[in-house]
ZAFI-396441 format. One record per residue (C-alpha): residue number from 1; residue in one letter; x, y, z. Coordinates in steps of 0.2 Angstrom, whole numbers, plus 2048, in hexadecimal, padded with zeros to 3 digits. Example, Ala and Ser with C-alpha at 12.3 -4.5 7.8 and 13.67 -1.06 7.14 Angstrom:
// residues 2
num->1 residuo->a xx->83E yy->7EA zz->827
num->2 residuo->s xx->844 yy->7FB zz->824
// end
This chain:
// residues 309
num->1 residuo->m xx->487 yy->5D2 zz->AE0
num->2 residuo->r xx->494 yy->5C7 zz->AD8
num->3 residuo->h xx->497 yy->5B5 zz->AD8
num->4 residuo->l xx->4A7 yy->5AB zz->AD4
num->5 residuo->m xx->4A4 yy->59D zz->AC7
num->6 residuo->s xx->4B5 yy->59D zz->ABE
num->7 residuo->p xx->4C6 yy->5A5 zz->AC1
num->8 residuo->l xx->4C2 yy->5AF zz->AB1
num->9 residuo->d xx->4B4 yy->5B8 zz->ABB
num->10 residuo->l xx->4C2 yy->5C3 zz->AC2
num->11 residuo->s xx->4CC yy->5CE zz->AB7
num->12 residuo->v xx->4DF yy->5CD zz->AB9
num->13 residuo->g xx->4DF yy->5DD zz->AC3
num->14 residuo->e xx->4D1 yy->5D7 zz->ACE
num->15 residuo->l xx->4DB yy->5C6 zz->AD0
num->16 residuo->d xx->4EB yy->5D0 zz->AD5
num->17 residuo->n xx->4E1 yy->5DA zz->AE2
num->18 residuo->l xx->4D9 yy->5CA zz->AE9
num->19 residuo->l xx->4EB yy->5C2 zz->AEB
num->20 residuo->d xx->4F2 yy->5D2 zz->AF3
num->21 residuo->l xx->4E4 yy->5D1 zz->AFF
num->22 residuo->a xx->4E7 yy->5BE zz->B03
num->23 residuo->n xx->4FA yy->5C2 zz->B06
num->24 residuo->d xx->4F5 yy->5D0 zz->B12
num->25 residuo->i xx->4E9 yy->5C4 zz->B1B
num->26 residuo->e xx->4F8 yy->5B8 zz->B1D
num->27 residuo->n xx->503 yy->5C5 zz->B24
num->28 residuo->h xx->4F6 yy->5CF zz->B2F
num->29 residuo->p xx->4E9 yy->5C2 zz->B34
num->30 residuo->q xx->4E2 yy->5CC zz->B43
num->31 residuo->k xx->4DE yy->5DA zz->B38
num->32 residuo->y xx->4D0 yy->5CF zz->B30
num->33 residuo->a xx->4CB yy->5C6 zz->B3F
num->34 residuo->h xx->4BA yy->5CF zz->B41
num->35 residuo->a xx->4B7 yy->5D4 zz->B2F
num->36 residuo->c xx->4A8 yy->5C8 zz->B2D
num->37 residuo->d xx->4A0 yy->5C9 zz->B3E
num->38 residuo->g xx->48E yy->5C4 zz->B3D
num->39 residuo->r xx->48F yy->5BD zz->B2B
num->40 residuo->k xx->48C yy->5AB zz->B26
num->41 residuo->l xx->493 yy->5A0 zz->B19
num->42 residuo->a xx->489 yy->591 zz->B13
num->43 residuo->t xx->494 yy->583 zz->B0C
num->44 residuo->c xx->489 yy->578 zz->B01
num->45 residuo->f xx->493 yy->569 zz->AFC
num->46 residuo->y xx->48A yy->55C zz->AF2
num->47 residuo->e xx->49A yy->551 zz->AF1
num->48 residuo->p xx->4A8 yy->54D zz->AFD
num->49 residuo->s xx->4B6 yy->559 zz->B01
num->50 residuo->t xx->4C2 yy->55C zz->B0F
num->51 residuo->r xx->4CE yy->56A zz->B0A
num->52 residuo->t xx->4C2 yy->575 zz->B00
num->53 residuo->r xx->4B3 yy->574 zz->B0D
num->54 residuo->l xx->4BE yy->576 zz->B1C
num->55 residuo->s xx->4C8 yy->584 zz->B15
num->56 residuo->f xx->4B8 yy->58E zz->B11
num->57 residuo->e xx->4B2 yy->58B zz->B22
num->58 residuo->a xx->4C3 yy->590 zz->B2A
num->59 residuo->a xx->4C4 yy->59F zz->B1F
num->60 residuo->m xx->4B3 yy->5A6 zz->B25
num->61 residuo->l xx->4B7 yy->5A1 zz->B37
num->62 residuo->n xx->4C7 yy->5AB zz->B36
num->63 residuo->l xx->4BD yy->5BA zz->B30
num->64 residuo->g xx->4B2 yy->5B9 zz->B3F
num->65 residuo->g xx->4A3 yy->5B2 zz->B36
num->66 residuo->s xx->49A yy->5A2 zz->B38
num->67 residuo->v xx->496 yy->593 zz->B2D
num->68 residuo->l xx->487 yy->588 zz->B29
num->69 residuo->g xx->484 yy->57B zz->B1C
num->70 residuo->f xx->485 yy->568 zz->B17
num->71 residuo->s xx->494 yy->55D zz->B12
num->72 residuo->s xx->48B yy->551 zz->B06
num->73 residuo->a xx->47B yy->550 zz->AFB
num->74 residuo->d xx->475 yy->542 zz->B06
num->75 residuo->s xx->474 yy->54E zz->B15
num->76 residuo->s xx->46A yy->55B zz->B0B
num->77 residuo->s xx->459 yy->55C zz->B04
num->78 residuo->a xx->461 yy->557 zz->AF3
num->79 residuo->a xx->45E yy->545 zz->AFA
num->80 residuo->k xx->44B yy->549 zz->AF9
num->81 residuo->g xx->44D yy->550 zz->AE7
num->82 residuo->e xx->44E yy->563 zz->AEA
num->83 residuo->s xx->457 yy->56C zz->ADC
num->84 residuo->v xx->467 yy->576 zz->ADE
num->85 residuo->s xx->45E yy->586 zz->ADA
num->86 residuo->d xx->450 yy->584 zz->AE7
num->87 residuo->t xx->45D yy->57F zz->AF4
num->88 residuo->m xx->467 yy->58F zz->AF0
num->89 residuo->r xx->457 yy->59A zz->AF1
num->90 residuo->v xx->454 yy->593 zz->B03
num->91 residuo->i xx->467 yy->595 zz->B08
num->92 residuo->s xx->466 yy->5A7 zz->B02
num->93 residuo->c xx->45A yy->5AA zz->B11
num->94 residuo->y xx->466 yy->5A3 zz->B1E
num->95 residuo->a xx->478 yy->5A8 zz->B18
num->96 residuo->d xx->481 yy->5B7 zz->B11
num->97 residuo->i xx->48C yy->5AE zz->B05
num->98 residuo->a xx->48D yy->59C zz->AFF
num->99 residuo->a xx->49A yy->58F zz->AF8
num->100 residuo->i xx->493 yy->581 zz->AEE
num->101 residuo->r xx->49C yy->571 zz->AE8
num->102 residuo->h xx->492 yy->565 zz->ADC
num->103 residuo->p xx->496 yy->557 zz->AD1
num->104 residuo->k xx->48D yy->55E zz->AC2
num->105 residuo->e xx->495 yy->56B zz->AB7
num->106 residuo->g xx->48B yy->57B zz->AB7
num->107 residuo->a xx->482 yy->578 zz->AC8
num->108 residuo->a xx->48B yy->586 zz->AD0
num->109 residuo->l xx->485 yy->592 zz->AC2
num->110 residuo->v xx->473 yy->58C zz->AC4
num->111 residuo->a xx->474 yy->58F zz->AD7
num->112 residuo->s xx->47B yy->5A1 zz->AD4
num->113 residuo->q xx->46D yy->5A5 zz->AC8
num->114 residuo->k xx->460 yy->5A3 zz->AD6
num->115 residuo->s xx->46A yy->5A9 zz->AE4
num->116 residuo->l xx->468 yy->5B9 zz->AEE
num->117 residuo->i xx->479 yy->5B8 zz->AF5
num->118 residuo->p xx->48B yy->5B6 zz->AED
num->119 residuo->v xx->48E yy->5A4 zz->AE8
num->120 residuo->i xx->4A0 yy->59D zz->AE6
num->121 residuo->n xx->4A3 yy->58E zz->ADB
num->122 residuo->a xx->4AC yy->581 zz->AE6
num->123 residuo->g xx->4AE yy->575 zz->AD8
num->124 residuo->d xx->4A1 yy->56F zz->ACB
num->125 residuo->g xx->4A5 yy->55E zz->AC4
num->126 residuo->g xx->4B4 yy->55D zz->AB8
num->127 residuo->h xx->4B1 yy->56F zz->AB3
num->128 residuo->q xx->4B8 yy->57D zz->ABF
num->129 residuo->h xx->4BF yy->57F zz->AD0
num->130 residuo->p xx->4C3 yy->592 zz->AD1
num->131 residuo->t xx->4C7 yy->593 zz->AE3
num->132 residuo->q xx->4D4 yy->586 zz->AE1
num->133 residuo->t xx->4DB yy->58F zz->AD2
num->134 residuo->l xx->4DC yy->59F zz->ADD
num->135 residuo->t xx->4E5 yy->595 zz->AEA
num->136 residuo->d xx->4F1 yy->58F zz->ADD
num->137 residuo->l xx->4F5 yy->5A0 zz->AD6
num->138 residuo->l xx->4F8 yy->5A7 zz->AE8
num->139 residuo->t xx->504 yy->599 zz->AEB
num->140 residuo->i xx->50D yy->59B zz->ADB
num->141 residuo->r xx->50E yy->5AE zz->ADD
num->142 residuo->t xx->513 yy->5AE zz->AEF
num->143 residuo->l xx->521 yy->5A1 zz->AED
num->144 residuo->k xx->527 yy->5A5 zz->ADC
num->145 residuo->g xx->524 yy->5B8 zz->ADC
num->146 residuo->r xx->51B yy->5B8 zz->ACB
num->147 residuo->l xx->50D yy->5B0 zz->AC1
num->148 residuo->d xx->516 yy->5B3 zz->AB0
num->149 residuo->n xx->525 yy->5AC zz->AA8
num->150 residuo->i xx->523 yy->59B zz->AAE
num->151 residuo->t xx->522 yy->589 zz->AA7
num->152 residuo->i xx->515 yy->57F zz->AB0
num->153 residuo->g xx->513 yy->56C zz->AAF
num->154 residuo->l xx->502 yy->565 zz->AB2
num->155 residuo->c xx->503 yy->552 zz->AB5
num->156 residuo->g xx->4F6 yy->544 zz->AB8
num->157 residuo->d xx->4E3 yy->545 zz->AB4
num->158 residuo->l xx->4E2 yy->554 zz->AA8
num->159 residuo->k xx->4D1 yy->54E zz->AA1
num->160 residuo->f xx->4C6 yy->54E zz->AB0
num->161 residuo->g xx->4D1 yy->55A zz->ABB
num->162 residuo->r xx->4C7 yy->56A zz->ABE
num->163 residuo->t xx->4D5 yy->571 zz->AC7
num->164 residuo->v xx->4E0 yy->570 zz->AB8
num->165 residuo->h xx->4D3 yy->577 zz->AAC
num->166 residuo->s xx->4D0 yy->586 zz->AB8
num->167 residuo->l xx->4E3 yy->589 zz->ABA
num->168 residuo->i xx->4E6 yy->589 zz->AA7
num->169 residuo->n xx->4D8 yy->595 zz->AA4
num->170 residuo->a xx->4E0 yy->5A1 zz->AB1
num->171 residuo->l xx->4F2 yy->5A0 zz->AAD
num->172 residuo->i xx->4F0 yy->5A3 zz->A9A
num->173 residuo->r xx->4EC yy->5B6 zz->A9F
num->174 residuo->y xx->4FE yy->5B8 zz->AA4
num->175 residuo->s xx->50D yy->5BA zz->A98
num->176 residuo->n xx->51A yy->5AD zz->A94
num->177 residuo->v xx->511 yy->59E zz->A9C
num->178 residuo->t xx->515 yy->58D zz->A94
num->179 residuo->f xx->50B yy->57D zz->A98
num->180 residuo->v xx->512 yy->56C zz->A98
num->181 residuo->l xx->504 yy->560 zz->A99
num->182 residuo->i xx->509 yy->54F zz->AA0
num->183 residuo->s xx->4FC yy->541 zz->A9F
num->184 residuo->p xx->4F8 yy->530 zz->A97
num->185 residuo->d xx->4EE yy->531 zz->A87
num->186 residuo->e xx->4DE yy->52C zz->A90
num->187 residuo->l xx->4DF yy->53B zz->A9C
num->188 residuo->r xx->4E5 yy->549 zz->A90
num->189 residuo->v xx->4DE yy->55A zz->A92
num->190 residuo->p xx->4CD yy->55C zz->A89
num->191 residuo->d xx->4CD yy->562 zz->A78
num->192 residuo->y xx->4C4 yy->572 zz->A7D
num->193 residuo->i xx->4D2 yy->577 zz->A88
num->194 residuo->r xx->4DF yy->573 zz->A7B
num->195 residuo->e xx->4D7 yy->57B zz->A6D
num->196 residuo->d xx->4CC yy->589 zz->A74
num->197 residuo->v xx->4D7 yy->58F zz->A82
num->198 residuo->l xx->4E9 yy->58B zz->A7E
num->199 residuo->e xx->4EA yy->58B zz->A6B
num->200 residuo->k xx->4DD yy->599 zz->A69
num->201 residuo->n xx->4E8 yy->5A4 zz->A75
num->202 residuo->d xx->4F8 yy->59F zz->A6D
num->203 residuo->v xx->4FE yy->598 zz->A7D
num->204 residuo->p xx->50E yy->58C zz->A7C
num->205 residuo->y xx->50B yy->57B zz->A82
num->206 residuo->e xx->511 yy->569 zz->A7F
num->207 residuo->e xx->50A yy->558 zz->A84
num->208 residuo->l xx->515 yy->54A zz->A8B
num->209 residuo->e xx->511 yy->539 zz->A92
num->210 residuo->r xx->521 yy->537 zz->A9D
num->211 residuo->l xx->523 yy->542 zz->AAC
num->212 residuo->e xx->536 yy->540 zz->AAC
num->213 residuo->l xx->538 yy->549 zz->A9B
num->214 residuo->a xx->52F yy->558 zz->AA2
num->215 residuo->m xx->537 yy->55A zz->AB3
num->216 residuo->p xx->547 yy->564 zz->AAE
num->217 residuo->k xx->53E yy->572 zz->AA5
num->218 residuo->l xx->530 yy->576 zz->AB2
num->219 residuo->d xx->52F yy->584 zz->ABE
num->220 residuo->i xx->51F yy->57D zz->AC6
num->221 residuo->l xx->519 yy->56B zz->AC6
num->222 residuo->y xx->506 yy->569 zz->AC9
num->223 residuo->m xx->502 yy->557 zz->ACE
num->224 residuo->t xx->4F0 yy->551 zz->ACE
num->225 residuo->r xx->4E8 yy->541 zz->AD3
num->226 residuo->v xx->4DF yy->535 zz->AC8
num->227 residuo->q xx->4CD yy->538 zz->ACE
num->228 residuo->k xx->4C4 yy->527 zz->AD1
num->229 residuo->e xx->4B3 yy->531 zz->AD2
num->230 residuo->r xx->4B5 yy->537 zz->AC0
num->231 residuo->f xx->4B7 yy->526 zz->AB8
num->232 residuo->f xx->4A8 yy->51B zz->AB2
num->233 residuo->n xx->4B0 yy->50B zz->AB6
num->234 residuo->e xx->4BD yy->504 zz->AC3
num->235 residuo->e xx->4C8 yy->4FB zz->AB6
num->236 residuo->d xx->4CD yy->50C zz->AAD
num->237 residuo->y xx->4D0 yy->514 zz->ABE
num->238 residuo->i xx->4DB yy->506 zz->AC4
num->239 residuo->r xx->4E5 yy->506 zz->AB4
num->240 residuo->m xx->4E8 yy->519 zz->AB5
num->241 residuo->k xx->4EA yy->51D zz->AC7
num->242 residuo->d xx->4FD yy->519 zz->AC9
num->243 residuo->f xx->502 yy->520 zz->AB8
num->244 residuo->y xx->50C yy->52E zz->AC0
num->245 residuo->i xx->515 yy->52D zz->AD1
num->246 residuo->l xx->521 yy->53C zz->AD6
num->247 residuo->n xx->52F yy->536 zz->AE1
num->248 residuo->k xx->540 yy->53C zz->AE7
num->249 residuo->e xx->549 yy->534 zz->AD7
num->250 residuo->k xx->53E yy->53F zz->ACB
num->251 residuo->m xx->540 yy->54E zz->AD6
num->252 residuo->e xx->553 yy->54D zz->AD3
num->253 residuo->l xx->54F yy->551 zz->AC1
num->254 residuo->a xx->547 yy->562 zz->AC5
num->255 residuo->k xx->54D yy->573 zz->AC7
num->256 residuo->p xx->553 yy->578 zz->AD9
num->257 residuo->d xx->545 yy->585 zz->ADB
num->258 residuo->m xx->537 yy->57B zz->AD2
num->259 residuo->l xx->527 yy->57B zz->ADC
num->260 residuo->v xx->51C yy->56B zz->ADE
num->261 residuo->l xx->509 yy->56F zz->AE0
num->262 residuo->h xx->4FA yy->564 zz->AE2
num->263 residuo->p xx->4E8 yy->568 zz->AE6
num->264 residuo->l xx->4E7 yy->559 zz->AF1
num->265 residuo->p xx->4E1 yy->54D zz->AF6
num->266 residuo->r xx->4EF yy->542 zz->AF0
num->267 residuo->v xx->4EE yy->52F zz->AEF
num->268 residuo->n xx->500 yy->529 zz->AEA
num->269 residuo->e xx->504 yy->535 zz->ADC
num->270 residuo->i xx->511 yy->53E zz->AE7
num->271 residuo->s xx->51C yy->532 zz->AF2
num->272 residuo->v xx->51D yy->538 zz->B04
num->273 residuo->d xx->530 yy->538 zz->B02
num->274 residuo->v xx->52D yy->549 zz->AF8
num->275 residuo->d xx->524 yy->551 zz->B07
num->276 residuo->d xx->534 yy->557 zz->B0F
num->277 residuo->d xx->53B yy->55E zz->AFF
num->278 residuo->p xx->53B yy->571 zz->B00
num->279 residuo->r xx->534 yy->572 zz->AEF
num->280 residuo->a xx->524 yy->569 zz->AF5
num->281 residuo->a xx->517 yy->577 zz->AF7
num->282 residuo->y xx->507 yy->56D zz->AF8
num->283 residuo->f xx->503 yy->56F zz->B0A
num->284 residuo->k xx->508 yy->582 zz->B0A
num->285 residuo->q xx->4FC yy->582 zz->AFB
num->286 residuo->a xx->4EE yy->57C zz->B06
num->287 residuo->q xx->4F1 yy->58A zz->B13
num->288 residuo->y xx->4F1 yy->597 zz->B05
num->289 residuo->g xx->4E0 yy->590 zz->B01
num->290 residuo->v xx->4D9 yy->597 zz->B11
num->291 residuo->y xx->4E1 yy->5A9 zz->B0E
num->292 residuo->v xx->4DA yy->5AA zz->AFC
num->293 residuo->r xx->4C8 yy->5A4 zz->B01
num->294 residuo->m xx->4C8 yy->5B1 zz->B0F
num->295 residuo->a xx->4CD yy->5BE zz->B02
num->296 residuo->l xx->4BF yy->5B8 zz->AF7
num->297 residuo->i xx->4B2 yy->5B8 zz->B04
num->298 residuo->l xx->4B7 yy->5CA zz->B09
num->299 residuo->t xx->4B7 yy->5CF zz->AF6
num->300 residuo->l xx->4A6 yy->5C8 zz->AF2
num->301 residuo->l xx->49E yy->5CF zz->B02
num->302 residuo->k xx->4A5 yy->5E0 zz->AFD
num->303 residuo->w xx->4B0 yy->5E3 zz->B0C
num->304 residuo->k xx->4B7 yy->5F5 zz->B0D
num->305 residuo->g xx->4C6 yy->5F2 zz->B18
num->306 residuo->d xx->4C0 yy->5FD zz->B26
num->307 residuo->t xx->4B0 yy->5F4 zz->B2D
num->308 residuo->t xx->4A8 yy->5E3 zz->B2D
num->309 residuo->c xx->4A1 yy->5DC zz->B1D
// end
């Protein structure tokens, strides 16, 4: 039995196989419509989510399975003080696979250690968000045709952004990837990412404060929102929330084939006038999230391709 806590839980070969499966699901959905008949996915979401929770549910329903779970800590026995590990022991009696989101770093790992079923980390605090990273990789590979030989700009909240941390960890395994880290000083990427991931692996990167300076050199721009829920006081959040806004004027500085990605939800860091630009890929990215989660569910349930899970 395997769990997914981090993108690094998958080797590059396993990751390529997973993305190949996701592309096949996109192209031949009926082939997989009954792959998980009779199987149940538990969605255990201790903090709010729209895209991640619903895309997991859509993924399992598309595979012919069913879904149970809760959408907030208040609607679970956590409100009574039950531990994550106890909750997962119980859910193991009801479901075949589980996806858990929790505000505390490491909570998904604790859940997996007590679980009798595969557990997927659907986001733990500011730490990891592996299925979003799989979504990002599928989007880039499908639309760009490669995961190597790219310059990617990561813009916004690089300190608390778990999507950013996961994506950096995943992309450093591909050759000739250069990172441009665009943030105010207060929201710079954490030291452990800079020193233990980028510098330790001799990955080229530069840090900039102005988005305009980065735009002409990028193959991909990955925008993130400033996350109010990660700030300790409202004043700091208000000061930072509008630091970067991508608009049509800034897009004129970019390459004709640059992609704009965003894990969503956006607030106002991407102006709606960018939505009609053919380089805006963030809504396609949300659709790819369903395909990659379908592929992940099949992989963890050890689907063989000629029968149900």
